[in-house]
C-alpha positions in Angstrom: -33.1 13.0 84.4 -29.6 11.6 83.5 -27.8 12.2 80.3 -27.7 9.5 77.6 -24.4 7.5 77.6 -22.2 8.6 74.9 -21.3 6.3 71.8 -18.0 4.5 72.7 -16.0 4.5 69.5 -12.6 2.5 68.7 -10.6 3.7 65.8 -8.5 1.2 63.8 -6.2 2.7 61.3 -2.6 1.9 60.6 -1.6 5.3 59.6 -1.1 7.2 62.9 -1.6 10.9 61.3 -4.8 9.8 60.0 -5.8 8.1 63.3 -5.0 11.1 65.4 -6.8 13.3 63.0 -9.9 11.3 63.3 -9.8 11.3 67.1 -9.4 15.0 67.1 -12.5 15.5 65.0 -14.6 13.1 66.7 -13.6 14.4 70.3 -15.5 17.8 69.2 -18.8 15.9 68.7 -21.3 15.7 71.5 -22.3 12.3 72.5 -19.4 10.5 71.0 -16.3 9.3 73.1 -13.2 7.8 71.5 -12.7 4.8 73.9 -9.5 3.4 72.3 -7.5 3.2 69.0 -5.4 0.6 67.4 -3.0 0.3 64.4 -3.1 -3.3 63.2 -5.6 -6.3 63.4 -4.3 -8.2 66.5 -4.2 -4.9 68.5 -7.6 -3.9 67.3 -9.1 -7.5 68.7 -7.6 -7.1 71.9 -8.4 -3.8 72.7 -12.3 -4.4 71.5 -12.0 -7.3 73.9 -11.0 -5.2 76.9 -12.8 -1.8 75.8 -15.9 -3.2 74.3 -16.8 -0.4 72.2 -20.2 0.3 70.8 -18.7 1.2 67.4 -15.6 0.3 65.7 -14.4 2.4 62.8 -12.3 -0.1 60.7 -9.8 0.7 57.9 -9.5 -2.7 55.5 -5.8 -2.4 54.7 -4.3 -3.1 58.1 -0.8 -4.9 58.5 -1.1 -8.7 59.6 -4.7 -9.6 60.1 -6.6 -7.5 57.7 -9.9 -5.5 58.4 -12.2 -8.2 57.1 -10.6 -10.9 59.3 -11.2 -8.4 62.2 -14.9 -7.8 61.4 -15.6 -11.5 61.0 -13.9 -12.2 64.5 -15.9 -9.3 66.1 -19.2 -10.5 64.6 -18.4 -14.0 66.1 -17.2 -12.8 69.5 -18.8 -9.3 70.3 -22.0 -9.1 68.3 -22.7 -6.0 70.2 -19.9 -4.3 68.6 -21.0 -2.4 65.6 -18.3 -2.4 62.6 -18.2 0.7 60.4 -15.7 0.3 57.4 -13.8 3.5 56.5 -11.6 2.5 53.6 -10.0 4.4 50.6 -11.1 1.3 48.5 -14.9 1.5 47.3 -14.5 -1.6 44.7 -17.2 -4.0 44.6 -15.2 -6.7 46.1 -14.2 -4.7 48.8 -17.8 -3.8 49.7 -19.1 -7.1 49.4 -16.4 -8.7 51.5 -17.1 -6.1 54.3 -20.8 -6.8 53.9 -20.1 -10.5 54.2 -18.0 -10.0 57.2 -20.9 -8.5 59.0 -20.0 -4.7 58.7 -23.1 -2.5 59.5 -21.8 0.3 57.5 -19.5 1.4 54.7 -18.1 4.7 54.3 -15.0 5.9 51.8 -12.1 7.9 53.1 -12.5 11.5 51.9 -16.1 11.7 53.2 -16.7 14.6 55.3 -16.9 14.7 59.1 -20.9 15.1 58.9 -20.9 11.9 57.0 -18.7 10.1 59.5 -20.7 11.2 62.4 -24.0 10.5 61.0 -22.5 6.7 60.0 -21.4 6.3 63.5 -24.8 7.4 65.3 -26.7 5.3 62.7 -24.8 2.1 63.3 -24.9 2.7 66.9 -28.6 2.8 66.9 -28.7 -0.6 65.1 -29.0 1.0 61.7 -27.2 0.4 58.3 -25.3 3.2 56.8 -23.8 2.7 53.3 -22.2 5.5 51.4 -23.2 6.0 47.6 -20.5 3.4 46.2 -21.6 0.9 48.7 -25.3 1.4 48.3 -24.8 0.9 44.5 -23.1 -2.4 44.9 -25.7 -3.5 47.3 -28.7 -2.3 44.9 -26.9 -4.2 42.0 -26.6 -7.3 44.0 -30.3 -7.0 45.0 -31.5 -6.8 41.4 -29.2 -9.4 39.9 -28.7 -11.7 42.8 -31.5 -14.2 41.9 -31.9 -15.5 45.7 -35.1 -17.4 46.4 -36.9 -15.7 49.1 -40.6 -16.9 49.3 -40.1 -19.9 51.2 -38.3 -18.1 53.9 -40.7 -15.3 53.8 -43.7 -17.5 54.2 -42.4 -18.8 57.5 -42.4 -15.4 59.1 -45.3 -14.2 61.3 -47.2 -10.9 60.1 -45.4 -9.2 63.2 -42.1 -10.4 62.1 -42.4 -9.1 58.8 -43.5 -5.9 60.1 -40.4 -5.7 62.4 -38.2 -6.7 59.4 -39.7 -4.0 57.2 -38.9 -1.4 59.8 -35.5 -2.8 60.5 -34.6 -2.8 56.8 -35.8 0.8 56.5 -33.2 2.1 58.9 -35.4 2.2 62.3 -33.9 1.6 65.6 -35.4 -0.9 68.0 -36.7 2.0 70.1 -38.4 3.6 67.0 -39.9 0.3 66.0 -41.2 -0.2 69.5 -43.0 3.2 69.5 -44.5 2.4 65.9 -46.0 -0.9 66.8 -46.8 -0.2 70.5 -44.4 -3.0 72.1 -41.2 -2.8 74.0 -37.7 -2.6 72.7 -37.0 -5.8 74.1 -39.8 -7.5 72.3 -38.4 -6.0 69.1 -35.2 -7.6 69.9 -36.8 -10.7 70.3 -38.6 -10.6 67.1 -35.4 -9.7 65.3 -33.6 -12.7 66.9 -36.3 -14.9 65.6 -36.1 -13.4 62.3 -32.5 -13.9 61.8 -32.8 -17.5 63.3 -35.7 -18.3 60.6 -33.7 -16.6 57.6 -30.3 -17.7 58.4 -29.1 -14.4 58.3 -27.1 -12.7 61.1 -26.1 -9.1 60.2 -28.1 -6.1 59.2 -26.8 -5.8 55.7 -28.0 -9.3 54.9 -31.7 -8.3 56.3 -31.7 -5.4 54.2 -30.9 -7.4 51.0 -33.3 -10.0 52.0 -36.2 -7.4 52.5 -35.4 -5.6 48.9 -35.4 -9.2 47.2 -38.6 -10.1 48.9 -40.5 -6.9 48.2 -40.8 -5.7 51.9 -38.9 -2.5 51.1 -38.1 -0.8 47.6 -34.7 -1.0 46.2 -32.3 1.8 45.9 -33.0 3.8 42.6 
């Protein structure tokens, strides 16, 4: 049996000492490979196009092209590259901007290595990972957003609603496939159809929609 390919991570952080520290910590973790690093936005985009990492750990406060613009461009150019924001800022506007840009996770600096590794593994598996501050913003937006969802929900098939509920609950495509007795490729097909029907093209948006439509409960 062949071993599973490691999660290839790109580190994007303008402070060299922080970047080196992150690399040293992550290189001790089984199943995670630091595939590259960058100190500014343009370098990050160029490196990602070349290396095509599974996960990019992205600081928002970059010189030149900031982290939000980097995330937006990666979302459009390399949708298979999952963005995990690691920021010293946890204010609502930072969190919302990251989510709108397509980030799959948001973690504040100061979190422990365990949380960072959990977040990397989660977003690499197609799941969402939001630290407490980001989760609170998401929950408030869900409670007060007032977005109409019934029409779009009605357009989904029963199987698509099942897949959406499981995606929003943090299940990976393989886990959903096992639960529903279908192939991971079929799950991905349902997920693509769901995104097209709802006009939502990132995991965070699917989570928000699912809570608003009652498919999954909001965070307490």
